[in-house]
C-alpha positions in Angstrom: -6.6 1.4 -14.5 -7.2 4.0 -11.9 -10.9 2.9 -12.3 -10.3 0.0 -10.4 -9.4 1.8 -7.0 -12.9 0.6 -5.5 -16.2 1.8 -5.0 -17.7 3.1 -1.8 -20.7 5.8 -0.6 -19.8 9.5 0.0 -20.3 8.7 3.8 -17.8 5.9 3.2 -14.9 8.2 1.6 -15.6 11.2 4.1 -17.5 9.9 7.4 -15.3 6.8 8.0 -12.2 8.7 7.3 -13.3 11.5 10.1 -15.2 9.0 12.7 -13.6 6.0 11.9 -13.0 4.0 15.5 -9.7 4.6 17.1 -7.9 1.9 18.5 -9.1 0.9 21.9 -6.1 -0.7 22.9 -3.4 1.8 24.1 -0.6 1.9 22.3 2.6 -0.1 23.5 5.3 2.5 25.7 8.0 1.7 23.0 5.3 3.5 20.2 6.0 7.0 22.2 9.3 7.1 20.7 11.0 4.7 18.0 8.4 3.9 15.6 7.8 0.0 14.8 9.2 1.1 10.8 11.2 3.8 10.3 12.5 3.9 6.3 14.3 6.9 5.0 15.7 7.6 1.2 14.4 3.8 0.0 15.2 3.4 -3.4 15.5 0.6 -5.7 17.5 0.3 -9.2 17.0 -3.1 -11.6 19.5 -3.3 -14.3 17.4 -4.5 -17.9 18.4 -4.7 -21.5 17.0 -1.7 -22.2 18.5 0.6 -19.5 18.6 0.8 -15.5 15.1 0.7 -14.0 14.2 2.8 -10.6 11.1 2.0 -9.9 11.6 2.9 -5.9 12.8 6.8 -5.8 13.5 8.1 -2.2 10.7 6.6 -0.4 10.0 7.7 3.5 8.0 5.8 5.6 7.1 5.3 9.6 4.8 2.9 11.2 3.7 3.0 14.9 2.9 0.4 16.8 -0.5 -0.1 17.0 -1.0 2.1 13.6 -2.4 1.1 10.2 -0.3 2.8 7.6 -2.1 2.2 3.8 0.0 2.6 0.3 -2.7 3.2 -2.3 -2.0 3.9 -6.2 -2.1 2.3 -9.3 -0.5 -0.9 -10.4 3.4 0.1 -11.7 3.5 2.8 -8.7 6.2 0.9 -7.0 4.0 -0.1 -4.0 4.8 -3.5 -4.1 8.7 -3.3 -4.5 8.9 -1.3 -1.4 7.2 -3.4 0.8 9.7 -6.2 -1.1 12.6 -3.7 -0.7 11.9 -3.7 3.3 11.6 -7.3 3.3 14.8 -7.9 1.9 12.7 -10.6 -1.0 14.3 -8.8 -4.2 16.3 -10.6 -6.2 19.6 -9.8 -5.9 20.5 -8.2 -9.0 18.1 -5.6 -7.8 20.1 -3.1 -5.9 18.8 -2.0 -2.8 19.5 1.5 -1.2 18.7 3.7 1.5 19.6 6.5 4.5 17.8 4.0 7.0 15.5 1.3 7.3 14.9 0.1 10.5 12.5 -2.3 13.0 12.4 -0.7 16.2 15.8 1.1 16.1 17.9 -2.1 14.5 19.3 -1.0 11.1 18.1 -3.9 8.7 20.7 -2.5 6.0 23.9 -4.8 5.3 21.8 -8.5 6.5 23.3 -11.1 6.1 21.4 -13.9 4.2 21.1 -15.9 7.8 20.1 -12.5 9.7 17.1 -12.2 7.4 15.9 -15.6 8.0 15.8 -15.0 11.4 14.1 -11.7 11.6 11.1 -12.8 8.4 8.4 -14.7 10.0 9.8 -13.8 13.7 9.6 -10.0 14.1 8.4 -8.8 10.7 5.9 -11.0 8.5 4.1 -10.8 5.3 0.8 -11.2 3.9 0.8 -12.0 0.3 -1.6 -11.1 -2.8 -2.3 -14.8 -3.7 -2.2 -17.0 -0.6 -2.0 -20.0 -3.5 0.9 -19.1 -4.6 2.5 -18.3 -1.2 1.2 -21.6 0.2 3.7 -24.5 -1.2 1.3 -27.0 -2.8 3.5 -30.0 -1.8 2.5 -29.4 2.0 -0.6 -30.1 4.2 -1.2 -26.5 6.0 -0.1 -28.1 9.2 3.4 -29.2 8.3 3.9 -25.6 6.2 2.9 -24.0 10.0 4.7 -25.9 12.3 8.2 -25.2 10.0 7.6 -21.8 10.3 6.7 -21.8 14.2 9.8 -24.1 14.7 11.9 -22.3 12.6 12.3 -19.5 15.2 10.8 -20.7 18.9 12.2 -23.6 20.6 9.0 -25.9 21.0 8.2 -29.3 20.5 6.0 -30.5 17.8 3.2 -30.9 20.1 3.4 -27.3 21.5 3.7 -25.8 17.7 0.6 -27.5 16.9 -1.4 -26.2 19.9 -0.3 -22.9 18.5 -1.0 -23.4 15.4 -4.7 -24.9 16.1 -5.2 -21.8 18.4 -4.2 -19.4 15.8 -6.4 -21.0 13.5 -9.6 -20.6 15.5 -8.2 -16.9 16.7 -8.9 -16.1 12.9 -12.3 -17.8 12.5 -11.3 -21.3 10.9 -13.7 -24.1 11.8 -12.3 -27.4 12.2 -9.0 -26.4 12.8 -7.7 -30.1 13.2 -9.1 -31.2 10.2 -7.4 -28.0 8.1 -4.0 -28.8 9.5 -4.0 -32.2 7.7 -5.5 -30.8 4.1 -3.1 -29.3 1.2 -3.6 -25.5 0.1 -5.6 -26.5 -3.0 -8.4 -28.3 -0.8 -9.3 -24.8 0.6 -11.3 -21.9 -0.4 -10.0 -18.9 -1.2 -10.8 -16.6 2.0 -9.5 -20.2 3.7 -5.8 -20.1 2.4 -5.9 -16.2 3.1 -6.8 -16.6 7.0 -4.1 -19.6 6.8 -1.7 -16.9 5.5 -2.9 -14.2 8.3 -2.4 -17.1 10.8 0.9 -18.0 10.0 1.6 -14.5 9.7 1.2 -14.1 13.7 2.7 -17.5 14.9 6.0 -15.8 16.3 4.0 -12.5 17.4 6.0 -10.1 15.2 6.2 -6.4 15.8 5.3 -5.4 12.2 3.0 -6.9 9.4 3.1 -5.8 5.6 0.0 -6.9 4.0 0.6 -6.8 0.3 -3.5 -6.5 -1.6 -4.1 -9.2 1.3 -8.0 -9.4 -0.5 -7.5 -8.5 -4.1 -8.1 -12.0 -5.2 -11.4 -12.5 -2.6 -15.1 -11.6 -3.1 -16.6 -9.0 -1.6 -18.1 -10.6 1.6 -15.0 -12.3 2.0 -12.9 -9.1 1.4 -15.2 -7.2 4.4 -14.5 -10.6 6.7 -10.8 -10.5 6.2 -10.4 -6.8 6.8 -12.4 -6.7 10.1 -10.3 -10.1 10.9 -7.0 -7.7 10.5 -8.2 -4.9 12.7 -9.4 -7.3 15.2 -6.1 -8.8 15.2 -4.2 -5.5 15.1 -6.2 -4.1 18.1 -5.5 -7.1 20.7 -1.9 -7.0 19.6 -0.4 -4.0 19.0 1.0 -4.6 15.6 1.9 -2.2 13.3 0.6 -3.0 10.0 1.3 -1.8 6.4 -1.4 -2.2 4.0 -0.8 -2.1 0.3 -4.4 -1.9 -1.8 -5.8 0.1 -4.5 -9.3 0.0 -2.7 -9.5 3.4 -1.3 -13.2 2.0 0.5 -10.9 0.2 2.3 -8.3 3.0 3.0 -11.5 4.8 4.4 -12.6 2.4 7.2 -9.3 0.9 8.3 -6.3 3.1 7.8 -4.9 5.5 10.2 -2.5 7.3 8.0 -2.0 6.8 4.1 0.7 7.4 1.5 0.0 8.3 -1.9 2.5 6.6 -4.3 3.0 7.4 -7.8 6.3 6.9 -10.1 8.4 5.4 -7.1 7.8 8.2 -4.8 5.2 9.5 -2.4 3.7 12.2 -3.5 0.9 12.8 -0.5 1.1 11.7 2.9 -0.8 12.6 5.7 -4.2 11.3 8.3 -6.5 9.4 6.6 -9.0 12.2 7.0 -6.7 14.7 5.6 -5.9 13.0 2.6 -9.2 11.1 1.5 -11.2 14.6 2.6 -8.6 17.4 1.7 -6.4 16.1 -1.2 -3.8 18.3 -2.1 -1.9 16.3 -4.8 -3.6 16.2 -8.1 -3.0 12.7 -8.5 -4.9 12.0 -5.4 -7.4 14.1 -6.5 -7.7 11.8 -9.6 -7.8 9.0 -7.6 -10.8 10.1 -6.1 -12.4 11.5 -8.4 -12.6 8.0 -10.6 -14.8 6.4 -7.8 -18.6 6.5 -8.5 -20.8 7.6 -5.5 -24.2 5.9 -5.5 -27.0 8.8 -4.9 -24.6 11.1 -6.9 -23.4 9.4 -9.6 -25.8 9.2 -12.6 -26.6 5.9 -14.4 -25.0 6.4 -18.0 -22.6 9.6 -16.8 -18.8 9.0 -17.7 -16.7 8.5 -14.7 -13.6 10.5 -13.6 -10.5 8.9 -14.8 -6.6 9.9 -15.3 -5.7 10.1 -18.7 -2.5 8.2 -19.7 -0.6 5.4 -18.0 1.9 5.3 -15.3 5.5 6.1 -17.1 8.5 3.8 -17.5 10.9 4.6 -14.5 13.9 5.0 -16.2 16.6 7.7 -16.3 17.0 10.3 -13.6 13.7 12.6 -12.6 14.5 16.2 -14.0 11.0 17.4 -13.1 7.8 16.4 -11.3 6.8 12.9 -12.2 3.2 13.6 -12.9 3.4 16.5 -15.3 2.2 14.8 -18.3 -1.1 13.6 -17.0 -2.1 16.7 -14.8 -4.8 19.2 -15.7 -2.8 21.8 -13.9 0.6 21.2 -15.6 2.6 24.7 -15.6 6.1 25.6 -16.4 7.1 25.6 -13.1 6.3 21.3 -12.8 9.1 21.4 -15.5 11.8 23.5 -13.6 13.3 20.6 -11.9 12.2 17.9 -9.3 9.7 18.9 -6.8 10.6 17.8 -3.1 7.9 16.4 -0.8 6.9 19.3 1.5 4.6 19.8 4.4 1.1 21.5 3.6 1.4 24.0 6.6 4.9 25.3 5.1 6.3 24.0 8.0 6.7 21.2 10.1 8.2 17.7 9.7 6.7 16.7 5.5 7.2 12.8 7.1 4.6 13.2 9.7 2.4 15.8 8.8 -0.1 16.7 5.8 2.3 16.6 2.7 2.9 16.5 -0.9 5.1 16.7 -4.0 3.7 19.5 -5.7 4.6 23.1 -6.6 0.5 24.3 -6.3 -0.4 26.2 -3.3 -1.6 24.1 -0.6 -4.9 26.4 0.2 -6.2 24.8 -3.1 -5.8 28.2 -5.4 -4.6 27.9 -8.5 -6.4 24.9 -9.7 -9.6 25.6 -11.9 -13.1 24.1 -11.0 -13.1 22.5 -14.5 -9.6 21.7 -15.1 -10.3 18.1 -14.8 -13.2 17.9 -17.4 -11.2 20.1 -19.9 -8.4 17.6 -19.4 -10.2 14.2 -20.1 -11.7 16.1 -23.7 -9.1 17.1 -24.7 -7.2 13.7 -23.9 -9.7 12.0 -25.6 -10.1 14.1 -28.4 -6.6 13.9 -29.0 -6.3 9.9 -28.9 -9.6 9.7 -31.0 -7.5 11.8 -33.7 -4.1 9.5 -33.4 -6.3 6.4 -33.9 -7.9 8.1 -37.0 -4.2 8.9 -38.4 -5.0 12.9 -38.0 -3.4 15.2 -36.0 -5.4 18.4 -33.7 -5.2 21.6 -35.7 -3.2 23.9 -33.7 -4.5 27.0 -31.5 -4.7 30.1 -33.5 
């Protein structure tokens, strides 16, 4: 699963993270103080017939105006549920708790359904992974866009249509008058995603959450959509949360990165720090799974992380990554591991930080640990399939 994190050159992983074009538009004055989004201790619990599922455990995030925060990790790590909890879109039986969820200082906890309706699509918006399921197939594109705008703004239908046409042109859609009269199934995947971006921008939100907005698109359209998001962000100064599997995308567009595993943020920091100096073994494993053109030889086995993301039930009594970690030791099983700043001091929510007991200087990590770990796992799996057990070490 982690092999699907995307492909990129070594230069894309390192150089883009180091020399990525900085935002040319200065941050709005509000960004110097309060962040656009401030999340502390976000947790989600879902009752099931097999017990209480805890897919999100104490997540802390913050996004400034004009900043892009990328959330990465394998499927099942809690990325999408985190975004849905922030947007207030989880089903009623899901229990959401947090020390703080605030948009520009205004708390979102305890909002009524009416309060959420006023907020979503207005001050904060979401771009979903599959626009075909996000758009209503029974209504024309124009009707859906006009409804969103008139829900939050007192404008005439004519003015709403003019605004829709302007945004469709802004996101690169040709013949926008024709597109407004079409149904979602009449548009290509790339056009549908551009429509979703235009709808998210209708009311000039302060925050946009994009949940894997390019996954269902081919490579060339992916690049166009990402460039479009970056350009719009430079022009508007919005805060952007980008959820993705693709570390190549992260290297090219993100300012900061939060790596999630098992419902927790296990590493966070600037894009350059996380991609060129990974601290958590899970981040190491993700980067090892990416083939590097010119360095990865044909037929060579790609790096991967053995095992799967565990089901998130019960209380954590040890490091959540211990069963898949090549550096696991008795210290990892001593209890839950807290997020800590790599420098030993400073706020772990804004500096380079990791949720690991290993030293941040890289000591205590054998150079061949990953190779031995994957080989040992492969042998154990083969024996399990054959119905034999590995011999105990003397």
